[in-house]
N, C-alpha and C positions, 0 to 999 in steps of 0.2 A: 391117737395122735402120736406122731413121731417126735423125738426130741431133736433139738437143734444142735448140730455139731459144726463148729467153725474149724475148718481144716488147717487154717494158718494160725491157730491159737498158740502154738509153740513159738512161732515167729513173733507174734504180738507180745508174749511174755518176755522174750529175749529183747525186743525193742524197748519195752518198759524198763528192763534192767539197765539197758544202755542209757536211757534217759535219766534214771536215778543216779547212775554213776557220773553222768555229765553234770547233774545238779550238785553232787558232792564236790566234784572238781571245781565248779563255779564258786561254791562257798569257800573252798580252800584258796582259790585265786583272790576272792574278795578279802579274805583274812590277810593274805600276803601283801596286797595293795595297802591295806590299812596299816600293817606293821611297817612297811617301807615308808609310808607317808609320816608315820610317827617318828621313825628314825631320822628322816630328813628334817623334821621339825626340831628334834633334839640337836642335830648338828647345827642347824641355823641358830638356835638359841646359844649353843656353845660359841659360835662365831661372834655373835653379838657381845657375849660376855668377854670374849678374848679381846675384841676391839675396845671395850670399856677399860679392861685391865691395861691394855697397851697405852691408851690415852692417859690413864692414871700414872703409868710408869714414866711416860714421856714428860709429864708435868713435874715429876720429881727429879731432883738432880741425881742422875745415875750414870753409869758408864755407858758408852755407846754400844758396847757389846750387848747389854740388856735390851736396848731399843731395837737393835738388829735382830736379836733372838725373838722378840715379840712380833716384829714384822714377818719373820719367817714362820712363826707359829700361826699367825693370821693367814698367811698364804696356804699353809697346810690345811687350816680350817676351811678355806675357800675351796681347795681341791676336794676335801672330804664332802663338802656340800654338793659340789658338781657331781661327784660319784653317787651320792645318795639320791640326787634328783634323777640321775640316769637309771638307777635301780627302780625308782618309783615309776618311771616311764616304761621300763621293761615289764614290770609287774602289771601295769595297766594294759599293755599289749597282750600279756598272757590272759588277763581278765576278759578282754574283748574276744580273744580266741575261745575261751571257755564259754562265753555267752553264745558265740556262733555255734559251738558244738551242742549246747543245750537246745537252741532253736532248731537245729537240724534233727536232733534226736526226737524232739517233740513233734516235728513235722512227720517224721517216719512213723511214730506211734499213731498220730492222727490218721495217716493214710490207711493203716491197717484197721484202725477202729471204724473208719467210714466204710471200709470194705466189709467188715464184720456186720455193721449195722444194715448195710444194703442186703447182705446175704440173709440176715435175720428177718428183714422185711419181706423178702421173697419167700422165705420159709413160712412165715405167718400167713402171707397171702395164699399160698398153696394150701395150707392147713384150713383156712377159712373156706376156700373153694371146695375142698374135699368134704368138709363138714356140710356145706350148703348142698352139695350134690347128694350126700347121704340123706339129708332132710328132704330134699326134693323126691328122691327115690322112695323114701318112706311114705311121703304124701301120695305119690302115684299108686303105691301098693295099697294103701288104705282106701283110696278112692276106688280102685279096681275091685277090691274085696267087697266094698259096699255095693257097687254096681252089680256084681255077680250075686250077691245076697238078695237084692231087690228083684232079680229076674226069676228066682226060683220060687 
């Protein structure tokens, strides 16, 4: 029996390496989305706290400068929140792209695996046929030898 050799085995190994690299990139993208979302949550909490402090400051008799400072600070917090949410959205886009790359890499691996499986099936079929032919030939030879032995 001959051994099976898949000629595109190097390509299959390379595709698997690409798929593994894409999965690592996806995991990193998921981590960055999570970090950006946590940062946005922290900014949102800071903004809520700033609003509470501003209301508290406004309820106290203070100079108008402090009230103005609190309003400006809240505006800054709002801008920081908008930026943080934009970063979250950007990270989600990167995550979607990483998912797309993983799916494409997996598809490329599966194509080569199916090709290898079909080639292996053909090889095994040919091996079974060759083995059956050898068995048939052996049977014919044994029958012939028996027939020749009975004639003498």
